[in-house]
BALOBA-1460 file (C-alpha; in Angstrom, 3 decimals):
// residues 131
<rec num="1" residu="x" x="-39.886" y="-26.038" z="57.627"/>
<rec num="2" residu="x" x="-38.134" y="-27.479" z="60.688"/>
<rec num="3" residu="x" x="-39.308" y="-30.961" z="59.718"/>
<rec num="4" residu="x" x="-37.979" y="-30.414" z="56.223"/>
<rec num="5" residu="x" x="-34.547" y="-29.398" z="57.585"/>
<rec num="6" residu="x" x="-34.504" y="-32.395" z="59.906"/>
<rec num="7" residu="x" x="-35.368" y="-34.716" z="57.052"/>
<rec num="8" residu="x" x="-32.658" y="-33.187" z="54.904"/>
<rec num="9" residu="x" x="-30.123" y="-33.391" z="57.743"/>
<rec num="10" residu="x" x="-31.095" y="-36.982" z="58.441"/>
<rec num="11" residu="x" x="-30.726" y="-37.827" z="54.749"/>
<rec num="12" residu="x" x="-27.283" y="-36.246" z="54.628"/>
<rec num="13" residu="x" x="-26.197" y="-38.108" z="57.769"/>
<rec num="14" residu="x" x="-27.484" y="-41.407" z="56.349"/>
<rec num="15" residu="x" x="-25.668" y="-40.839" z="53.049"/>
<rec num="16" residu="x" x="-22.424" y="-40.130" z="54.899"/>
<rec num="17" residu="x" x="-22.920" y="-43.247" z="57.013"/>
<rec num="18" residu="x" x="-23.638" y="-45.426" z="53.976"/>
<rec num="19" residu="x" x="-20.667" y="-44.009" z="52.106"/>
<rec num="20" residu="x" x="-18.323" y="-44.559" z="55.037"/>
<rec num="21" residu="x" x="-19.567" y="-48.140" z="55.438"/>
<rec num="22" residu="x" x="-19.095" y="-48.927" z="51.763"/>
<rec num="23" residu="x" x="-15.646" y="-47.330" z="51.838"/>
<rec num="24" residu="x" x="-14.783" y="-49.430" z="54.891"/>
<rec num="25" residu="x" x="-15.944" y="-52.621" z="53.139"/>
<rec num="26" residu="x" x="-13.874" y="-51.754" z="50.088"/>
<rec num="27" residu="x" x="-10.897" y="-51.003" z="52.306"/>
<rec num="28" residu="x" x="-11.337" y="-54.334" z="54.108"/>
<rec num="29" residu="x" x="-11.540" y="-56.142" z="50.771"/>
<rec num="30" residu="x" x="-8.414" y="-54.356" z="49.546"/>
<rec num="31" residu="x" x="-6.541" y="-55.373" z="52.687"/>
<rec num="32" residu="x" x="-7.745" y="-58.967" z="52.367"/>
<rec num="33" residu="x" x="-6.668" y="-59.036" z="48.707"/>
<rec num="34" residu="x" x="-3.247" y="-57.598" z="49.558"/>
<rec num="35" residu="x" x="-2.722" y="-60.087" z="52.377"/>
<rec num="36" residu="x" x="-3.800" y="-63.104" z="50.319"/>
<rec num="37" residu="x" x="-1.622" y="-61.996" z="47.426"/>
<rec num="38" residu="x" x="1.429" y="-61.591" z="49.682"/>
<rec num="39" residu="x" x="0.852" y="-65.031" z="51.215"/>
<rec num="40" residu="x" x="0.532" y="-66.684" z="47.813"/>
<rec num="41" residu="x" x="3.668" y="-64.987" z="46.483"/>
<rec num="42" residu="x" x="5.550" y="-66.063" z="49.607"/>
<rec num="43" residu="x" x="4.422" y="-69.691" z="49.204"/>
<rec num="44" residu="x" x="5.461" y="-69.740" z="45.536"/>
<rec num="45" residu="x" x="8.844" y="-68.266" z="46.421"/>
<rec num="46" residu="x" x="9.374" y="-70.913" z="49.106"/>
<rec num="47" residu="x" x="8.484" y="-73.713" z="46.694"/>
<rec num="48" residu="x" x="10.773" y="-72.214" z="44.059"/>
<rec num="49" residu="x" x="13.628" y="-72.110" z="46.609"/>
<rec num="50" residu="x" x="12.959" y="-75.754" z="47.548"/>
<rec num="51" residu="x" x="13.091" y="-76.749" z="43.890"/>
<rec num="52" residu="x" x="16.355" y="-74.821" z="43.460"/>
<rec num="53" residu="x" x="17.808" y="-76.662" z="46.474"/>
<rec num="54" residu="x" x="16.703" y="-80.000" z="45.030"/>
<rec num="55" residu="x" x="18.289" y="-79.160" z="41.657"/>
<rec num="56" residu="x" x="21.545" y="-78.274" z="43.436"/>
<rec num="57" residu="x" x="21.429" y="-81.573" z="45.349"/>
<rec num="58" residu="x" x="20.861" y="-83.505" z="42.137"/>
<rec num="59" residu="x" x="23.768" y="-81.748" z="40.434"/>
<rec num="60" residu="x" x="25.993" y="-82.680" z="43.381"/>
<rec num="61" residu="x" x="24.860" y="-86.303" z="43.173"/>
<rec num="62" residu="x" x="25.385" y="-86.349" z="39.407"/>
<rec num="63" residu="x" x="29.044" y="-85.508" z="39.964"/>
<rec num="64" residu="x" x="29.419" y="-88.604" z="42.148"/>
<rec num="65" residu="x" x="27.253" y="-91.144" z="40.313"/>
<rec num="66" residu="x" x="27.588" y="-92.549" z="36.806"/>
<rec num="67" residu="x" x="25.600" y="-94.768" z="34.484"/>
<rec num="68" residu="x" x="21.909" y="-95.432" z="35.067"/>
<rec num="69" residu="x" x="21.834" y="-93.466" z="38.309"/>
<rec num="70" residu="x" x="23.213" y="-90.412" z="36.550"/>
<rec num="71" residu="x" x="20.601" y="-90.737" z="33.767"/>
<rec num="72" residu="x" x="17.836" y="-90.966" z="36.374"/>
<rec num="73" residu="x" x="19.204" y="-87.884" z="38.072"/>
<rec num="74" residu="x" x="19.338" y="-86.007" z="34.753"/>
<rec num="75" residu="x" x="15.667" y="-86.844" z="34.125"/>
<rec num="76" residu="x" x="14.740" y="-85.746" z="37.635"/>
<rec num="77" residu="x" x="16.661" y="-82.496" z="37.143"/>
<rec num="78" residu="x" x="14.828" y="-81.819" z="33.869"/>
<rec num="79" residu="x" x="11.481" y="-82.465" z="35.587"/>
<rec num="80" residu="x" x="12.392" y="-80.059" z="38.370"/>
<rec num="81" residu="x" x="13.481" y="-77.388" z="35.914"/>
<rec num="82" residu="x" x="10.092" y="-77.675" z="34.148"/>
<rec num="83" residu="x" x="8.288" y="-77.399" z="37.479"/>
<rec num="84" residu="x" x="10.380" y="-74.345" z="38.317"/>
<rec num="85" residu="x" x="9.268" y="-72.704" z="35.046"/>
<rec num="86" residu="x" x="5.634" y="-73.435" z="35.941"/>
<rec num="87" residu="x" x="6.202" y="-71.914" z="39.378"/>
<rec num="88" residu="x" x="7.789" y="-68.818" z="37.864"/>
<rec num="89" residu="x" x="4.848" y="-68.335" z="35.470"/>
<rec num="90" residu="x" x="2.354" y="-68.701" z="38.307"/>
<rec num="91" residu="x" x="4.406" y="-66.450" z="40.563"/>
<rec num="92" residu="x" x="4.381" y="-63.783" z="37.882"/>
<rec num="93" residu="x" x="0.592" y="-64.079" z="37.542"/>
<rec num="94" residu="x" x="0.148" y="-63.803" z="41.299"/>
<rec num="95" residu="x" x="2.438" y="-60.766" z="41.544"/>
<rec num="96" residu="x" x="0.589" y="-59.025" z="38.702"/>
<rec num="97" residu="x" x="-2.911" y="-59.901" z="39.910"/>
<rec num="98" residu="x" x="-5.404" y="-57.128" z="40.522"/>
<rec num="99" residu="x" x="-8.414" y="-57.061" z="42.787"/>
<rec num="100" residu="x" x="-10.592" y="-57.474" z="39.714"/>
<rec num="101" residu="x" x="-8.986" y="-60.730" z="38.546"/>
<rec num="102" residu="x" x="-7.833" y="-62.036" z="41.930"/>
<rec num="103" residu="x" x="-10.455" y="-64.764" z="42.353"/>
<rec num="104" residu="x" x="-9.606" y="-66.269" z="38.970"/>
<rec num="105" residu="x" x="-5.832" y="-65.971" z="39.458"/>
<rec num="106" residu="x" x="-6.061" y="-67.305" z="43.015"/>
<rec num="107" residu="x" x="-7.913" y="-70.434" z="41.895"/>
<rec num="108" residu="x" x="-5.743" y="-71.050" z="38.845"/>
<rec num="109" residu="x" x="-2.414" y="-70.520" z="40.563"/>
<rec num="110" residu="x" x="-3.569" y="-72.264" z="43.734"/>
<rec num="111" residu="x" x="-4.415" y="-75.386" z="41.742"/>
<rec num="112" residu="x" x="-1.065" y="-75.231" z="39.954"/>
<rec num="113" residu="x" x="0.758" y="-74.745" z="43.266"/>
<rec num="114" residu="x" x="-0.914" y="-77.797" z="44.812"/>
<rec num="115" residu="x" x="-0.168" y="-79.941" z="41.757"/>
<rec num="116" residu="x" x="3.481" y="-78.900" z="41.563"/>
<rec num="117" residu="x" x="4.035" y="-79.246" z="45.297"/>
<rec num="118" residu="x" x="2.591" y="-82.768" z="45.214"/>
<rec num="119" residu="x" x="4.622" y="-83.740" z="42.140"/>
<rec num="120" residu="x" x="7.764" y="-82.223" z="43.689"/>
<rec num="121" residu="x" x="7.354" y="-84.227" z="46.892"/>
<rec num="122" residu="x" x="6.752" y="-87.402" z="44.895"/>
<rec num="123" residu="x" x="9.806" y="-86.750" z="42.740"/>
<rec num="124" residu="x" x="11.973" y="-86.206" z="45.825"/>
<rec num="125" residu="x" x="10.806" y="-89.557" z="47.230"/>
<rec num="126" residu="x" x="11.634" y="-91.281" z="43.941"/>
<rec num="127" residu="x" x="15.092" y="-89.730" z="43.830"/>
<rec num="128" residu="x" x="15.828" y="-90.726" z="47.404"/>
<rec num="129" residu="x" x="14.659" y="-94.310" z="46.778"/>
<rec num="130" residu="x" x="16.869" y="-94.676" z="43.694"/>
<rec num="131" residu="x" x="20.044" y="-93.642" z="45.505"/>
């Protein structure tokens, strides 16, 4: 009888321990997800702001330059506006991501971010070299 109670008590204690550990793991994963999501959103917002600044700079330069330079600037502005749309779509996906689809969204939007950031930096170099 005493052994039976001890076994039952031990079982209950073990179940509580296992439950608390699994809850802690889930909580840790939730915190990691939240933190990664916030960081990604912040990076997209920074890149979007940089693109906005570059568009503003181009518009200022378009007011000064004419002819072929102005046409090049118009093309660069159109490219930047397309990249901004891509950023906004990815930003929306990142903001709406759930823990269940986070890995997929993180990879997809991370790849897009890297591509756009690289293309943006290359475009800025080209603009600067043409002026």
